[in-house]
Structure formats: C-alpha cells, structure tokens
C-alpha positions in Angstrom: 54.6 -155.0 -9.9 53.8 -153.5 -13.4 52.8 -150.2 -11.5 54.6 -147.2 -13.6 55.9 -146.2 -9.6 57.9 -149.2 -9.1 59.0 -149.2 -12.7 60.5 -145.4 -11.9 61.8 -146.7 -8.5 63.3 -149.7 -10.4 65.0 -146.9 -12.9 66.7 -145.7 -10.2 67.9 -147.6 -8.6 69.9 -148.8 -11.7 70.7 -146.2 -12.8 72.4 -145.4 -8.9 74.1 -147.7 -8.6 75.9 -148.3 -12.4 76.6 -144.3 -11.6 80.3 -145.4 -11.6 82.9 -148.0 -11.3 82.5 -147.1 -7.3 78.8 -146.8 -6.9 77.1 -150.1 -6.1 79.9 -150.8 -3.4 78.7 -147.4 -1.5 75.4 -148.3 -1.6 75.9 -151.7 -0.5 78.2 -150.2 2.0 75.6 -147.9 3.0 73.1 -150.8 3.2 75.7 -153.1 5.1 75.9 -155.5 2.5 78.9 -158.2 1.5 79.4 -157.1 -2.5 80.2 -160.6 -2.5 76.8 -162.4 -3.3 76.4 -160.2 -5.9 79.7 -160.6 -7.6 78.6 -162.9 -10.0 75.1 -160.9 -11.5 76.7 -157.8 -10.9 79.6 -159.6 -13.5 76.9 -160.5 -15.7 75.7 -157.1 -16.2 72.4 -156.8 -14.1 72.9 -154.5 -11.3 69.5 -154.6 -9.2 70.3 -159.2 -9.0 73.3 -157.6 -8.1 71.3 -155.8 -5.0 69.2 -158.7 -4.3 71.0 -161.4 -4.1 73.4 -159.0 -1.5 69.3 -158.3 0.2 68.8 -162.0 0.4 71.3 -163.7 1.4 72.0 -161.2 3.9 68.2 -162.2 5.5 69.4 -165.2 4.6 72.0 -164.8 7.3 69.9 -162.6 9.7 67.5 -165.7 9.1 70.0 -168.6 10.6 70.9 -166.4 13.4 67.0 -166.4 14.6 66.6 -170.4 14.0 70.2 -171.6 16.7 69.4 -169.2 19.0 65.5 -170.5 19.2 66.6 -173.1 19.5 69.5 -172.7 21.4 66.1 -171.9 24.0 64.0 -174.6 23.0 66.6 -176.9 24.8 67.7 -174.8 27.8 63.5 -174.6 29.1 63.8 -178.3 29.1 65.8 -178.5 31.3 64.3 -176.2 33.4 60.9 -177.6 33.4 61.9 -180.8 35.7 61.8 -179.2 39.6 
C-alpha cells in the first residue's frame, strides 16, 4: 500500500473526488453507488473514505442478496430429494 503507484492513484482519486461540488456525486453515479452511504465521511472532509464507504455498503448489499438466494436454493433442494 505504500508503493509510489498506490500513493499516486490515491492522490488522483482524491483530486477527482474533490475537484468541484458535483464531482463526488458524478463519480458515485458512474459506479452506480449510493452517495448517502458516504455522506458522513464526505461531511467530515474525507472524500476517499466516503468513496470507500459507498463501495463497502454496495458489496454488503449485493452479498446479502446472494446469501438469500443461496438459502432459498438450499431449502428448495431438500424438498426435491424425496421421490
């Protein structure tokens, strides 16, 4: 994480997120994330944390959906084994 390449990417991300007032929301929209998930960090002046919070919440939401699908499939399989 301390490599010059990572540091440079983080600097570019940070500058892209804070360039102007609409930049953060535009980037979040391009990634199809929910801007409200990072609102607290953005209000505190940390756009990278805000962006990462949005990513984390998105992954958690998608992960919860997959777990529900898998549980439903497992329950359906139990009934089909009886012949």
